[in-house]
N, C-alpha and C positions, 0 to 999 in steps of 0.2 A: 388470633386474639392477643392483644398486647397485655403487658404486665399490669398496667393501670386498669384495664377493663376486667381482667381476672381478679384483681384486688377488690374492685367494686362489686363484682359478682359474689365473692366470698363474704364481703361485708353485708350484702343484701341477704344472703343465706343465713348469716349469723343473726341478723335482725329478725327474720321470719321465724327461726327456731326459738329465739328468746321470747317472741310473742306467744308462740304455742306453749312454751314452758310456763309463762305467766298465766295463760288461760287455764292450764292444768292446775296451777296453784290456787287460782280463784275457784276452780271447780271443787277442790277439797276443803277450802276454807269458807268462803262466802256462800257458795251454792251447795253446801253439804247435804241439806235435806232434799233438794231437787235431784241431786246426783244419786242419793240413796234410793229415792223413789223410782227414778228411771231405771236404775240397776235392778230394783225389785221387779219391775215390769218385764225387763228383758231376760233376767237370769233366775228369777224366783228365789228359791231358798239358798242359793249360792251368792246372793248379793252382798252379804256381810263379808264373806271371804274375799271377794273381788274388791270391795271397797277398802278392805284392810291392806291390799297389795298395791293400791294406787300410789302411796308415797314412795314405796320402793321403786316402782316404775319411773316416777318422776326423778328420783335420785340418779338412776342409771341414765336417763335421758339427759340430765344435766352434765354428767360425765362425758357422754357422747358429744354434746354440744362443745364442751371445752376441748376435747381431743380432735374432733373433726371439723370444727368451725372456727373457734377462737384462736387456737394455736397456729393453724395455717394463715389465718388472716393477719395475725401479728407478725408472723415471719415475712409475709408478703409486704406488709407496711414497712418493715425494717429494710427489705431489699429495695423498695421503690423509693 
């Protein structure tokens, strides 16, 4: 695999992870009621606790995207 192909792969991974992150943000902002009702069906009385932890999970996910996708992608772009 050449450097250009690997850079394109890292860019694609970054794009996919950013799309998942935006979907997670939409889930807690625009689709809050639907998310809460589906969590209530799946987890019962623990739905409020799980719903409260979703922003923290998304924050950690954002940090992981920066560390494992954005930083290597930018480094590869600088090398290429």
